[in-house]
N, C-alpha and C positions, 0 to 999 in steps of 0.2 A: 415538429417533428411529424409527419406523419403517427399513423399507429401502426402500418405496416414496415415502418422506415426502419421496425429493430426482429432481426431473427435469429432463436432458437435452433439451437443444437436441435436434433429430436429427443436423440440422450435425454440432454434439459428439459426439454416440454418435456417428456414424459413422465422425469421426477418429480417437476414442479404440478406434473400435475396428479401424480398418487402419492402424492405430499411427501414424498424422503426428503433425505437432505440434498442441500448442495449450498459448494461454497464456490466466490466471487476470486475469481483471478486477473489479476492485470496484465497486463504483453510489454509493458516498456523493457522489462527486465531482461527482457527474452531480446526483442529490438539490438533497447541499446543500452542495455547493461551489461551485460558479457559478453564476451570477444566467442566467436564459431570457433568451429561446431558445439562447442562446448553453451553454448545457449541452449542448443537446440536439446540435449541431454537434463540439461536444468529443470527445462520447462517439462518434460514426459515424467522427470524424476517427481515434481511438486504435484504435477497430476498424477502420477501413483501412489503418492504419503495423500491426498486425498481420499483416494480410494481408499484405501489403507486405513483410515481414521472414520467409514462406514457414512463415507458421502460422493456426491458425485461434480464432476471438478467443471466447471465453468468459467476459460480462458476467453477474454473479448477481447473483440478487436475490431476495428473498421477495412472492409474488405472491399474495394472497386465499390466505397459511397454506400456500404449496407454493415450498418455493427451490428458483430453479429457475437451472443450469448450464447461460449461454446463450440469450439475448433476440433474439425477433426482432423487427422495425419498430415494430410497434403497441405489444410491453414496451418497448420503451427510450424508447420520447413519453412514453409511462403516468410512467412513474419519473422524466421528464424535466420532465413536465408535472401530475401529482400534488403539489399541496400540502401533501397529506394524507398523506402519501411517510413512512415515521417513518425512522429511524439503527437497524442493530439491530449490535450486537454478540454474539459467541459466547454469551452468555449471556439475550438478547432468543431467542433463533432458537426454545424447545421454547415461549410462551409466548406468542409471532407463530403456529406453525401453528398449537397450540392453538384458537386465537381466531380464526384466519382472516384476521388480519392481512398486511396490506402494509408490504416496509420495504426500501432500502434497507443493503446493506451493507459495514462497518465492515473494515478487515483484517485483525480476528480473525473476523467473521464468515467472509470472504473466503477468508482461509485456511484454514476448517474445514472447509468446502464441497467444496473445492475442491482435499483432500485424499478429501474421501467420495468425489467423484467420480471420484478417478485421475490428476489432472491436478497435475503437477510444478513448474510452475513458476509467478507469480505475477507480476504489476509493476503497480506503485502511483505516490505521488508520497513522502511520507515516515511512518514510522513515527512511533508512537505510543511515548510511553517517560516515562521514571520524570521527574515535576514540580519543579518549582521548590519549596525550602522544604519538600521531602518529608520532613523531621525532626515537623514542625510537621504537617502536613494527610494523611498517610502517600498520599499520589495519586502511583498506576499503573497506565499505560494495559491494557487485561485484552493489548494485544497483544504484550505480552512473555511473559505465560503461555503463553501459546496456539499460539505460534511455538516457545518449550521444550518443544513436544509433539507439533509438527504436520512431517514430514516434505515441508518444500517448501521451494523458493527464488524466493526474496521478492527483485524486481529494488527500489533504493528507489533518493532520494538523501538516502539518515538519516532521525534524524527530523528533529519538527520545531524549529526553531531554538530557540523559544518554551521550550523544557523541558528540563532538566538534560542536559547530556548526553554530560560527563564520568563522572556517575552513571549513564545509560545503557547507556552503554558499562561499565563495571561489573559491574550489573546481566547484561543477557548473556549474556556470563562466567562468572558465577555458573550460571544458566540453564542452559549449554551448548551456548548458540545459536549459529557460527558466523561472523564478520564478514569479508570478503572485499573490500578497497575495488579497482575496477573501473577500474584504470590509474591509481591513482590511494595514495598509501602516506597521506591524511589522508584524517580520515569526512567524507562530506562533510556540508553543515550544510542542508542543507533549499533553501532562498532563495539558499547559500553554496555557495561551490565548493567552500570548506573552513572546514571547522568547526574546525581549528585539533588536532585532537584523533587519536592518531597509528592507524597500523590498523596491526594487526601479518605481515597479509596479501596479497600485491597479485596477483590477475591482470589480464592482458591483450588474451584473447581468452574468445570462447563457447568455446572448444576445452578449456582453463583450468581454466573455471568447471566443464564438464561433467565432468573427469577430476577433481573436488573432488569433486562430486555421484558420484560411480562410487567414488570411496573410501571416499567415505561409509556407503554402501549395504555395500559390502565387507565393512567394523569391521562392522558393524551392530549393536548394542545401545540407551540407550536415541533414540526419534525423536527430531531437532530440526530445523530448517528452516535453511536456507544464504542468510546475507545477504548481496545483492550491489549494495555500495554505490553507487554510477554515481556522480557527482558532476554537475549541472550541467553545462555549459560558462561558462568562465570570464567570454565575451564576452556568455555569455547570463542572467548571476546578478543578484540585486537589489544594487546597491551596499551596499559594505559598512557604507563610513559612514553610509552614513543609515538601514540597516537598524538597527544600534548606537544610535544617537537615538532614532529613531523607537520602538523595543523598551523603549529607558528612560525613555523621555515612557510609553509602556504599564505597563510593572510600579510606576512610584510611582502612576497612575491607578489600579492595581491598591489598592494598598496607601491610598489616600486614602479609596477607598471601597467599602474595605473584601472588595472581591471575592475572594475565594478559597476552594480547590479544584476542582473541578470545573469551570463557568462560568470559570476564569481562563482557559485554551488557546483556547475561542471568544473571548472576550475580545480577545485579546492579535493572532490570524488576524485576526480584524477592523480592528479599531485598524490593523495595520501596510498591509490594504489601501486601509483610510480613508487613511489617513499617508503612503502612497508612490504619492498618486496609482493605486492599479492596478498599480503596478511590481510589489508581490511575488503581485499575482495573477499574473501573465506571468512570471514568472523560476517562478513554483508550474508553470505547462502548458510550458515549454520544459525545467523536467525529467521531468516528467510523458510526456509525448514521448521522451523520450529510454529513460527507463527501458525502455517500452514497445518501443523498436527492439530492446534488448537481448533483452532476453526474447523478443522471437523470433528471436530471432538462437538465446542458446540453446539453446530448447525444438527449434527446429531439428537443433540436434547433435546434444541428447541421445537424438532421436527414430534417428536414423543407426547403423546398425550396433549400437543394442543388441539387440537380437536375434536 
């Protein structure tokens, strides 16, 4: 991809040049994760939360073949309102640029483009990971491989709870991706405050996260992401018993209908939303809001005293 292919908004470009805090935001949640017109309202809300935390939001998408870091109002409305907006992972970026296509960026594409722009902190909901029944399907999210080679700090609520969480954590360890529990010694469960799986390292403030980021840079070596696993507040999580019951019924339906491979995750996420009366969506949004707030604070500390 030529250097001129990535275009920064004036606000993001000026913020980076002035060494002010910037937080990258993905656009898949806007184009594909929420119903219209709520998706636009949420997109604007998340950008507002970044600003309230003292940072500049950099929502990322590809529009007419141009990867854009930071969207203006019209561009944000386009991502939210265009039903033809594609879903772009890291591997899709080059074909989309060559074809002049438009699409919303997933975690893998957002992380890649954010690092290209010089942005160090990225907030999202939940990461992709190793899928259930991996031994049969060999299905693993591209997020993991990209994060293994991208020096970016990702604030998230763990990985999607419909995935194989223990296997994902093992894979992250193999790939050398650091995982910090933010105020917790348990890995978050996306909709749930805890997946039940332990994390080796716990941090309790943005300053502690930034200390790890600086140590990461000082040590050098292979570039890899740092995951800051921030749990959804317990009072805002999806009821665990309801989650487990609905997920079990969704998995059973997958087996009955022969749904395997990549279609499993979107099917299960939709199943959870429909059979929890939308409660899973609200828990997801609560998690994203919390992650954005934490990311803005981390970004603000990161630029403070760095130069």
